[in-house]
PDB file of N, CA, C and O in Angstrom:
ATOM      1  N   MET A   1      -8.852 -49.812   2.891  1.00  0.00           N
ATOM      2  CA  MET A   1      -8.928 -48.384   2.687  1.00  0.00           C
ATOM      3  C   MET A   1      -9.059 -48.098   1.187  1.00  0.00           C
ATOM      4  O   MET A   1      -8.482 -48.806   0.362  1.00  0.00           O
ATOM      5  N   ALA A   2      -9.806 -47.077   0.851  1.00  0.00           N
ATOM      6  CA  ALA A   2     -10.058 -46.767  -0.552  1.00  0.00           C
ATOM      7  C   ALA A   2      -8.813 -46.203  -1.219  1.00  0.00           C
ATOM      8  O   ALA A   2      -8.093 -45.390  -0.640  1.00  0.00           O
ATOM      9  N   GLU A   3      -8.576 -46.642  -2.433  1.00  0.00           N
ATOM     10  CA  GLU A   3      -7.460 -46.165  -3.231  1.00  0.00           C
ATOM     11  C   GLU A   3      -8.001 -45.599  -4.539  1.00  0.00           C
ATOM     12  O   GLU A   3      -8.960 -46.137  -5.092  1.00  0.00           O
ATOM     13  N   PRO A   4      -7.392 -44.506  -5.048  1.00  0.00           N
ATOM     14  CA  PRO A   4      -7.850 -43.968  -6.324  1.00  0.00           C
ATOM     15  C   PRO A   4      -7.545 -44.938  -7.464  1.00  0.00           C
ATOM     16  O   PRO A   4      -6.473 -45.543  -7.504  1.00  0.00           O
ATOM     17  N   LYS A   5      -8.495 -45.080  -8.387  1.00  0.00           N
ATOM     18  CA  LYS A   5      -8.312 -45.999  -9.514  1.00  0.00           C
ATOM     19  C   LYS A   5      -7.508 -45.370 -10.640  1.00  0.00           C
ATOM     20  O   LYS A   5      -6.868 -46.082 -11.413  1.00  0.00           O
ATOM     21  N   LYS A   6      -7.533 -44.023 -10.747  1.00  0.00           N
ATOM     22  CA  LYS A   6      -6.801 -43.354 -11.813  1.00  0.00           C
ATOM     23  C   LYS A   6      -6.021 -42.175 -11.236  1.00  0.00           C
ATOM     24  O   LYS A   6      -6.383 -41.608 -10.205  1.00  0.00           O
ATOM     25  N   HIS A   7      -4.955 -41.830 -11.923  1.00  0.00           N
ATOM     26  CA  HIS A   7      -4.103 -40.703 -11.530  1.00  0.00           C
ATOM     27  C   HIS A   7      -4.779 -39.389 -11.924  1.00  0.00           C
ATOM     28  O   HIS A   7      -5.261 -39.251 -13.048  1.00  0.00           O
ATOM     29  N   HIS A   8      -4.815 -38.430 -11.006  1.00  0.00           N
ATOM     30  CA  HIS A   8      -5.353 -37.112 -11.348  1.00  0.00           C
ATOM     31  C   HIS A   8      -4.231 -36.277 -11.966  1.00  0.00           C
ATOM     32  O   HIS A   8      -3.125 -36.218 -11.428  1.00  0.00           O
ATOM     33  N   SER A   9      -4.518 -35.646 -13.076  1.00  0.00           N
ATOM     34  CA  SER A   9      -3.521 -34.837 -13.760  1.00  0.00           C
ATOM     35  C   SER A   9      -3.217 -33.572 -12.956  1.00  0.00           C
ATOM     36  O   SER A   9      -3.965 -33.185 -12.059  1.00  0.00           O
ATOM     37  N   HIS A  10      -2.105 -32.950 -13.304  1.00  0.00           N
ATOM     38  CA  HIS A  10      -1.723 -31.694 -12.657  1.00  0.00           C
ATOM     39  C   HIS A  10      -2.783 -30.622 -12.902  1.00  0.00           C
ATOM     40  O   HIS A  10      -3.091 -29.845 -11.998  1.00  0.00           O
ATOM     41  N   ALA A  11      -3.341 -30.568 -14.103  1.00  0.00           N
ATOM     42  CA  ALA A  11      -4.353 -29.557 -14.435  1.00  0.00           C
ATOM     43  C   ALA A  11      -5.605 -29.735 -13.575  1.00  0.00           C
ATOM     44  O   ALA A  11      -6.175 -28.756 -13.095  1.00  0.00           O
ATOM     45  N   ARG A  12      -6.026 -30.973 -13.383  1.00  0.00           N
ATOM     46  CA  ARG A  12      -7.216 -31.225 -12.574  1.00  0.00           C
ATOM     47  C   ARG A  12      -6.967 -30.844 -11.115  1.00  0.00           C
ATOM     48  O   ARG A  12      -7.839 -30.274 -10.458  1.00  0.00           O
ATOM     49  N   THR A  13      -5.783 -31.160 -10.617  1.00  0.00           N
ATOM     50  CA  THR A  13      -5.436 -30.794  -9.248  1.00  0.00           C
ATOM     51  C   THR A  13      -5.378 -29.278  -9.109  1.00  0.00           C
ATOM     52  O   THR A  13      -5.860 -28.729  -8.118  1.00  0.00           O
ATOM     53  N   ALA A  14      -4.795 -28.598 -10.089  1.00  0.00           N
ATOM     54  CA  ALA A  14      -4.685 -27.146 -10.036  1.00  0.00           C
ATOM     55  C   ALA A  14      -6.051 -26.476 -10.091  1.00  0.00           C
ATOM     56  O   ALA A  14      -6.257 -25.449  -9.443  1.00  0.00           O
ATOM     57  N   LYS A  15      -6.997 -27.042 -10.858  1.00  0.00           N
ATOM     58  CA  LYS A  15      -8.349 -26.490 -10.903  1.00  0.00           C
ATOM     59  C   LYS A  15      -9.029 -26.586  -9.543  1.00  0.00           C
ATOM     60  O   LYS A  15      -9.741 -25.673  -9.124  1.00  0.00           O
ATOM     61  N   ARG A  16      -8.798 -27.703  -8.861  1.00  0.00           N
ATOM     62  CA  ARG A  16      -9.417 -27.889  -7.550  1.00  0.00           C
ATOM     63  C   ARG A  16      -8.830 -26.928  -6.520  1.00  0.00           C
ATOM     64  O   ARG A  16      -9.534 -26.440  -5.636  1.00  0.00           O
ATOM     65  N   ARG A  17      -7.539 -26.666  -6.646  1.00  0.00           N
ATOM     66  CA  ARG A  17      -6.856 -25.820  -5.661  1.00  0.00           C
ATOM     67  C   ARG A  17      -6.818 -24.350  -6.052  1.00  0.00           C
ATOM     68  O   ARG A  17      -6.150 -23.566  -5.379  1.00  0.00           O
ATOM     69  N   SER A  18      -7.501 -23.952  -7.099  1.00  0.00           N
ATOM     70  CA  SER A  18      -7.408 -22.584  -7.604  1.00  0.00           C
ATOM     71  C   SER A  18      -7.938 -21.553  -6.616  1.00  0.00           C
ATOM     72  O   SER A  18      -7.527 -20.395  -6.673  1.00  0.00           O
ATOM     73  N   HIS A  19      -8.828 -21.931  -5.720  1.00  0.00           N
ATOM     74  CA  HIS A  19      -9.409 -20.982  -4.764  1.00  0.00           C
ATOM     75  C   HIS A  19      -8.639 -20.931  -3.457  1.00  0.00           C
ATOM     76  O   HIS A  19      -9.049 -20.220  -2.539  1.00  0.00           O
ATOM     77  N   LEU A  20      -7.532 -21.666  -3.339  1.00  0.00           N
ATOM     78  CA  LEU A  20      -6.791 -21.717  -2.084  1.00  0.00           C
ATOM     79  C   LEU A  20      -5.708 -20.645  -1.968  1.00  0.00           C
ATOM     80  O   LEU A  20      -4.992 -20.604  -0.968  1.00  0.00           O
ATOM     81  N   ALA A  21      -5.580 -19.793  -2.956  1.00  0.00           N
ATOM     82  CA  ALA A  21      -4.538 -18.772  -2.927  1.00  0.00           C
ATOM     83  C   ALA A  21      -4.804 -17.762  -1.825  1.00  0.00           C
ATOM     84  O   ALA A  21      -5.955 -17.433  -1.542  1.00  0.00           O
ATOM     85  N   LEU A  22      -3.730 -17.268  -1.199  1.00  0.00           N
ATOM     86  CA  LEU A  22      -3.852 -16.260  -0.153  1.00  0.00           C
ATOM     87  C   LEU A  22      -4.084 -14.888  -0.773  1.00  0.00           C
ATOM     88  O   LEU A  22      -3.526 -14.578  -1.826  1.00  0.00           O
ATOM     89  N   THR A  23      -4.893 -14.080  -0.133  1.00  0.00           N
ATOM     90  CA  THR A  23      -5.129 -12.712  -0.588  1.00  0.00           C
ATOM     91  C   THR A  23      -4.194 -11.783   0.172  1.00  0.00           C
ATOM     92  O   THR A  23      -3.962 -11.999   1.362  1.00  0.00           O
ATOM     93  N   PRO A  24      -3.650 -10.759  -0.473  1.00  0.00           N
ATOM     94  CA  PRO A  24      -2.755  -9.841   0.228  1.00  0.00           C
ATOM     95  C   PRO A  24      -3.502  -9.035   1.290  1.00  0.00           C
ATOM     96  O   PRO A  24      -4.678  -8.709   1.130  1.00  0.00           O
ATOM     97  N   VAL A  25      -2.802  -8.724   2.363  1.00  0.00           N
ATOM     98  CA  VAL A  25      -3.389  -7.967   3.462  1.00  0.00           C
ATOM     99  C   VAL A  25      -3.378  -6.489   3.103  1.00  0.00           C
ATOM    100  O   VAL A  25      -2.338  -5.958   2.712  1.00  0.00           O
ATOM    101  N   ASN A  26      -4.512  -5.818   3.227  1.00  0.00           N
ATOM    102  CA  ASN A  26      -4.589  -4.396   2.939  1.00  0.00           C
ATOM    103  C   ASN A  26      -4.139  -3.604   4.163  1.00  0.00           C
ATOM    104  O   ASN A  26      -4.698  -3.783   5.245  1.00  0.00           O
ATOM    105  N   PRO A  27      -3.136  -2.728   4.016  1.00  0.00           N
ATOM    106  CA  PRO A  27      -2.691  -1.947   5.175  1.00  0.00           C
ATOM    107  C   PRO A  27      -3.728  -0.885   5.539  1.00  0.00           C
ATOM    108  O   PRO A  27      -4.393  -0.314   4.675  1.00  0.00           O
ATOM    109  N   MET A  28      -3.841  -0.644   6.828  1.00  0.00           N
ATOM    110  CA  MET A  28      -4.724   0.403   7.344  1.00  0.00           C
ATOM    111  C   MET A  28      -3.845   1.589   7.737  1.00  0.00           C
ATOM    112  O   MET A  28      -2.629   1.446   7.862  1.00  0.00           O
ATOM    113  N   LEU A  29      -4.451   2.747   7.931  1.00  0.00           N
ATOM    114  CA  LEU A  29      -3.705   3.908   8.392  1.00  0.00           C
ATOM    115  C   LEU A  29      -3.870   4.031   9.900  1.00  0.00           C
ATOM    116  O   LEU A  29      -4.970   3.889  10.433  1.00  0.00           O
ATOM    117  N   CYS A  30      -2.776   4.293  10.567  1.00  0.00           N
ATOM    118  CA  CYS A  30      -2.808   4.487  12.020  1.00  0.00           C
ATOM    119  C   CYS A  30      -3.592   5.760  12.311  1.00  0.00           C
ATOM    120  O   CYS A  30      -3.401   6.783  11.654  1.00  0.00           O
ATOM    121  N   SER A  31      -4.470   5.687  13.296  1.00  0.00           N
ATOM    122  CA  SER A  31      -5.295   6.855  13.629  1.00  0.00           C
ATOM    123  C   SER A  31      -4.491   7.940  14.343  1.00  0.00           C
ATOM    124  O   SER A  31      -4.935   9.085  14.429  1.00  0.00           O
ATOM    125  N   HIS A  32      -3.320   7.589  14.850  1.00  0.00           N
ATOM    126  CA  HIS A  32      -2.520   8.563  15.596  1.00  0.00           C
ATOM    127  C   HIS A  32      -1.470   9.238  14.716  1.00  0.00           C
ATOM    128  O   HIS A  32      -1.357  10.463  14.717  1.00  0.00           O
ATOM    129  N   CYS A  33      -0.693   8.438  13.955  1.00  0.00           N
ATOM    130  CA  CYS A  33       0.404   9.015  13.165  1.00  0.00           C
ATOM    131  C   CYS A  33       0.168   8.947  11.655  1.00  0.00           C
ATOM    132  O   CYS A  33       0.974   9.464  10.881  1.00  0.00           O
ATOM    133  N   LYS A  34      -0.938   8.309  11.228  1.00  0.00           N
ATOM    134  CA  LYS A  34      -1.323   8.215   9.819  1.00  0.00           C
ATOM    135  C   LYS A  34      -0.337   7.423   8.960  1.00  0.00           C
ATOM    136  O   LYS A  34      -0.298   7.620   7.746  1.00  0.00           O
ATOM    137  N   GLN A  35       0.454   6.538   9.552  1.00  0.00           N
ATOM    138  CA  GLN A  35       1.358   5.662   8.817  1.00  0.00           C
ATOM    139  C   GLN A  35       0.656   4.333   8.551  1.00  0.00           C
ATOM    140  O   GLN A  35      -0.193   3.930   9.346  1.00  0.00           O
ATOM    141  N   PRO A  36       0.978   3.645   7.466  1.00  0.00           N
ATOM    142  CA  PRO A  36       0.335   2.349   7.203  1.00  0.00           C
ATOM    143  C   PRO A  36       0.743   1.313   8.247  1.00  0.00           C
ATOM    144  O   PRO A  36       1.895   1.262   8.679  1.00  0.00           O
ATOM    145  N   LYS A  37      -0.243   0.477   8.648  1.00  0.00           N
ATOM    146  CA  LYS A  37       0.000  -0.590   9.616  1.00  0.00           C
ATOM    147  C   LYS A  37      -0.955  -1.726   9.321  1.00  0.00           C
ATOM    148  O   LYS A  37      -1.916  -1.546   8.573  1.00  0.00           O
ATOM    149  N   ALA A  38      -0.709  -2.899   9.896  1.00  0.00           N
ATOM    150  CA  ALA A  38      -1.603  -4.037   9.736  1.00  0.00           C
ATOM    151  C   ALA A  38      -2.843  -3.823  10.598  1.00  0.00           C
ATOM    152  O   ALA A  38      -2.758  -3.248  11.683  1.00  0.00           O
ATOM    153  N   ALA A  39      -3.981  -4.280  10.118  1.00  0.00           N
ATOM    154  CA  ALA A  39      -5.226  -4.122  10.860  1.00  0.00           C
ATOM    155  C   ALA A  39      -5.183  -4.924  12.155  1.00  0.00           C
ATOM    156  O   ALA A  39      -4.642  -6.029  12.184  1.00  0.00           O
ATOM    157  N   HIS A  40      -5.744  -4.381  13.213  1.00  0.00           N
ATOM    158  CA  HIS A  40      -5.836  -5.027  14.526  1.00  0.00           C
ATOM    159  C   HIS A  40      -4.463  -5.329  15.113  1.00  0.00           C
ATOM    160  O   HIS A  40      -4.298  -6.314  15.832  1.00  0.00           O
ATOM    161  N   ARG A  41      -3.476  -4.486  14.810  1.00  0.00           N
ATOM    162  CA  ARG A  41      -2.134  -4.649  15.349  1.00  0.00           C
ATOM    163  C   ARG A  41      -1.662  -3.297  15.889  1.00  0.00           C
ATOM    164  O   ARG A  41      -2.160  -2.247  15.484  1.00  0.00           O
ATOM    165  N   VAL A  42      -0.708  -3.340  16.793  1.00  0.00           N
ATOM    166  CA  VAL A  42      -0.106  -2.117  17.326  1.00  0.00           C
ATOM    167  C   VAL A  42       0.730  -1.476  16.223  1.00  0.00           C
ATOM    168  O   VAL A  42       1.428  -2.166  15.480  1.00  0.00           O
ATOM    169  N   CYS A  43       0.656  -0.174  16.127  1.00  0.00           N
ATOM    170  CA  CYS A  43       1.444   0.557  15.131  1.00  0.00           C
ATOM    171  C   CYS A  43       2.915   0.481  15.516  1.00  0.00           C
ATOM    172  O   CYS A  43       3.283   0.816  16.642  1.00  0.00           O
ATOM    173  N   GLY A  44       3.755   0.044  14.587  1.00  0.00           N
ATOM    174  CA  GLY A  44       5.184  -0.056  14.856  1.00  0.00           C
ATOM    175  C   GLY A  44       5.887   1.285  14.838  1.00  0.00           C
ATOM    176  O   GLY A  44       7.007   1.404  15.333  1.00  0.00           O
ATOM    177  N   ASN A  45       5.245   2.296  14.275  1.00  0.00           N
ATOM    178  CA  ASN A  45       5.863   3.609  14.171  1.00  0.00           C
ATOM    179  C   ASN A  45       5.682   4.427  15.449  1.00  0.00           C
ATOM    180  O   ASN A  45       6.634   5.035  15.937  1.00  0.00           O
ATOM    181  N   CYS A  46       4.454   4.445  15.994  1.00  0.00           N
ATOM    182  CA  CYS A  46       4.192   5.286  17.165  1.00  0.00           C
ATOM    183  C   CYS A  46       3.830   4.494  18.416  1.00  0.00           C
ATOM    184  O   CYS A  46       3.834   5.052  19.513  1.00  0.00           O
ATOM    185  N   GLY A  47       3.515   3.200  18.277  1.00  0.00           N
ATOM    186  CA  GLY A  47       3.219   2.376  19.450  1.00  0.00           C
ATOM    187  C   GLY A  47       1.802   2.505  19.966  1.00  0.00           C
ATOM    188  O   GLY A  47       1.532   2.089  21.093  1.00  0.00           O
ATOM    189  N   HIS A  48       0.883   3.066  19.188  1.00  0.00           N
ATOM    190  CA  HIS A  48      -0.500   3.240  19.630  1.00  0.00           C
ATOM    191  C   HIS A  48      -1.394   2.139  19.062  1.00  0.00           C
ATOM    192  O   HIS A  48      -1.144   1.619  17.974  1.00  0.00           O
ATOM    193  N   TYR A  49      -2.435   1.795  19.811  1.00  0.00           N
ATOM    194  CA  TYR A  49      -3.464   0.861  19.355  1.00  0.00           C
ATOM    195  C   TYR A  49      -4.772   1.246  20.015  1.00  0.00           C
ATOM    196  O   TYR A  49      -4.833   1.366  21.239  1.00  0.00           O
ATOM    197  N   ALA A  50      -5.817   1.442  19.232  1.00  0.00           N
ATOM    198  CA  ALA A  50      -7.161   1.786  19.709  1.00  0.00           C
ATOM    199  C   ALA A  50      -7.143   3.036  20.582  1.00  0.00           C
ATOM    200  O   ALA A  50      -7.845   3.108  21.591  1.00  0.00           O
ATOM    201  N   GLY A  51      -6.333   4.022  20.185  1.00  0.00           N
ATOM    202  CA  GLY A  51      -6.311   5.296  20.889  1.00  0.00           C
ATOM    203  C   GLY A  51      -5.478   5.313  22.145  1.00  0.00           C
ATOM    204  O   GLY A  51      -5.434   6.341  22.820  1.00  0.00           O
ATOM    205  N   ALA A  52      -4.814   4.227  22.495  1.00  0.00           N
ATOM    206  CA  ALA A  52      -3.992   4.171  23.705  1.00  0.00           C
ATOM    207  C   ALA A  52      -2.559   3.823  23.320  1.00  0.00           C
ATOM    208  O   ALA A  52      -2.325   3.078  22.369  1.00  0.00           O
ATOM    209  N   GLU A  53      -1.595   4.377  24.077  1.00  0.00           N
ATOM    210  CA  GLU A  53      -0.196   4.077  23.832  1.00  0.00           C
ATOM    211  C   GLU A  53       0.150   2.748  24.502  1.00  0.00           C
ATOM    212  O   GLU A  53       0.049   2.616  25.722  1.00  0.00           O
ATOM    213  N   VAL A  54       0.557   1.767  23.699  1.00  0.00           N
ATOM    214  CA  VAL A  54       0.859   0.439  24.203  1.00  0.00           C
ATOM    215  C   VAL A  54       2.325   0.334  24.589  1.00  0.00           C
ATOM    216  O   VAL A  54       2.652  -0.230  25.633  1.00  0.00           O
ATOM    217  N   PHE A  55       3.208   0.870  23.761  1.00  0.00           N
ATOM    218  CA  PHE A  55       4.632   0.863  24.089  1.00  0.00           C
ATOM    219  C   PHE A  55       5.282   2.088  23.476  1.00  0.00           C
ATOM    220  O   PHE A  55       4.723   2.719  22.578  1.00  0.00           O
ATOM    221  N   VAL A  56       6.463   2.418  23.968  1.00  0.00           N
ATOM    222  CA  VAL A  56       7.220   3.553  23.433  1.00  0.00           C
ATOM    223  C   VAL A  56       8.238   2.988  22.446  1.00  0.00           C
ATOM    224  O   VAL A  56       9.140   2.253  22.847  1.00  0.00           O
ATOM    225  N   PRO A  57       8.108   3.320  21.157  1.00  0.00           N
ATOM    226  CA  PRO A  57       9.039   2.777  20.163  1.00  0.00           C
ATOM    227  C   PRO A  57      10.421   3.405  20.303  1.00  0.00           C
ATOM    228  O   PRO A  57      10.562   4.563  20.695  1.00  0.00           O
ATOM    229  N   GLU A  58      11.443   2.604  19.969  1.00  0.00           N
ATOM    230  CA  GLU A  58      12.802   3.123  19.959  1.00  0.00           C
ATOM    231  C   GLU A  58      13.075   3.790  18.615  1.00  0.00           C
ATOM    232  O   GLU A  58      12.613   3.313  17.579  1.00  0.00           O
ATOM    233  N   ASP A  59      13.803   4.859  18.630  1.00  0.00           N
ATOM    234  CA  ASP A  59      14.125   5.571  17.380  1.00  0.00           C
ATOM    235  C   ASP A  59      15.260   4.979  16.653  1.00  0.00           C
ATOM    236  O   ASP A  59      15.638   5.473  15.590  1.00  0.00           O
TER     237      ASP A  59
END
């Protein structure tokens, strides 16, 4: 099996991995209650998704 002949420095490794950072998720506004929510998820405030009530939230 192939083995590396030289040690890669931390800087070289960091340059290679520089594009692997996660991007923050932009919140969307719920179409029913106008509260911020994650995209393609049920609103935790009102329980609606795609114009339909999925569940009744507890207060």
